[in-house]
C-alpha positions in Angstrom: -41.1 98.6 38.2 -39.9 95.0 38.4 -41.3 92.7 35.7 -40.8 89.5 37.6 -43.4 86.7 37.3 -44.1 84.3 40.1 -43.1 80.8 39.0 -45.9 78.4 40.1 -45.3 74.6 39.9 -48.6 72.7 39.8 -48.1 69.1 40.9 -51.2 67.3 39.8 -51.8 64.2 37.8 -55.2 65.1 36.6 -54.8 67.2 33.4 -58.3 68.7 33.7 -57.3 70.1 37.1 -54.0 71.4 35.7 -55.9 73.1 32.9 -58.5 74.6 35.3 -56.0 75.8 37.9 -53.8 77.3 35.1 -56.8 79.0 33.6 -57.9 80.5 36.9 -54.5 81.9 37.7 -53.9 83.3 34.2 -57.4 84.8 33.9 -57.5 86.2 37.4 -54.0 87.7 37.3 -52.9 88.1 33.7 -49.2 88.0 33.3 -48.4 87.6 37.0 -47.7 83.8 37.0 -45.5 81.6 35.0 -47.0 78.1 35.3 -45.3 74.8 35.0 -46.8 71.4 35.8 -45.6 68.0 36.8 -47.7 64.8 37.1 -45.3 63.0 39.3 -43.6 64.1 42.5 -40.2 62.9 41.2 -40.6 65.3 38.2 -41.6 68.1 40.6 -38.6 67.5 42.8 -36.3 67.8 39.8 -37.9 71.1 38.8 -37.7 72.4 42.3 -34.0 71.3 42.5 -33.4 73.3 39.3 -34.7 76.4 41.0 -37.6 76.7 38.6 -40.3 77.4 41.1 -41.3 80.1 43.6 -44.3 78.3 45.0 -45.7 74.8 44.7 -49.4 74.0 44.4 -49.8 70.3 44.9 -52.3 67.6 45.3 -51.6 65.0 48.0 -52.5 62.0 45.8 -49.9 61.4 43.1 -48.9 58.3 41.2 -45.5 58.1 43.0 -46.3 59.6 46.4 -49.4 60.0 48.6 -50.5 62.0 51.6 -48.3 64.0 53.8 -45.2 62.3 52.3 -45.6 64.7 49.3 -45.1 67.7 51.6 -42.2 66.0 53.5 -40.3 65.2 50.3 -40.7 68.7 48.9 -39.5 70.0 52.3 -36.4 67.7 52.1 -35.5 69.0 48.7 -36.3 72.7 49.4 -36.9 73.5 53.1 -38.1 77.1 52.4 -40.3 76.3 49.4 -43.9 77.6 50.0 -46.4 74.8 49.5 -50.1 75.2 48.9 -52.0 71.9 49.1 -54.9 71.7 46.6 -56.8 68.6 47.5 -60.1 67.0 46.5 -60.5 65.9 50.1 -62.3 68.2 52.5 -60.7 67.0 55.8 -60.0 69.4 58.6 -57.7 67.0 60.3 -55.6 66.4 57.2 -55.5 70.2 56.6 -54.1 70.7 60.1 -51.6 68.0 59.6 -50.5 69.4 56.3 -49.9 72.8 57.9 -47.9 71.2 60.7 -45.8 69.5 58.0 -45.1 72.9 56.5 -47.8 73.6 54.0 -48.7 77.3 53.8 -52.3 76.5 53.2 -54.8 73.7 52.4 -57.4 74.4 49.8 -60.2 72.1 48.6 -60.8 71.7 44.9 -64.2 72.9 43.9 -64.6 74.9 47.1 -62.2 77.7 46.5 -63.0 81.0 44.7 -60.5 82.2 42.0 -59.6 85.3 44.1 -58.8 83.1 47.1 -56.5 80.9 45.0 -54.7 83.9 43.6 -54.4 85.6 47.0 -53.1 82.3 48.6 -50.5 81.8 45.9 -49.3 85.4 46.1 -49.0 85.3 49.9 -47.2 81.9 49.9 -44.7 83.1 47.3 -44.1 86.3 49.3 -43.5 84.3 52.4 -41.2 82.0 50.6 -39.2 84.9 49.2 -38.9 86.4 52.7 -37.8 83.1 54.2 -35.3 82.6 51.4 -33.7 86.0 52.1 -33.5 85.3 55.8 -32.0 81.9 55.3 -29.4 83.1 52.8 -29.0 86.6 54.4 -29.6 88.3 51.1 -30.1 92.1 51.4 
């Protein structure tokens, strides 16, 4: 059995949201996730560049970036990084645009069940690992 934890990077400037998301992930799947957080996209990009994330869960409203630019900048740094948008904005058009930009999924804060969040993060991380292996031709 492999004892690998999924490294989740929460990119969120609201510390209450970071606490709540961390609590949901840790309580719903104990020991499965290693959670780091960044309040600014610039800090998140450094963490991603260091290879310290398997999946990014991000808001689209950050102090140093906003909207779809958040996704674009993560994609520039790590083209195969799975991104789950966790937004306070319930907007089908924005959700569709986020997916076109490369987000794995778009979830709305306060409207997502803990099981759905865990399942989405698991699937995004699995997809990212598969894409990484294909890109780098790892057996």
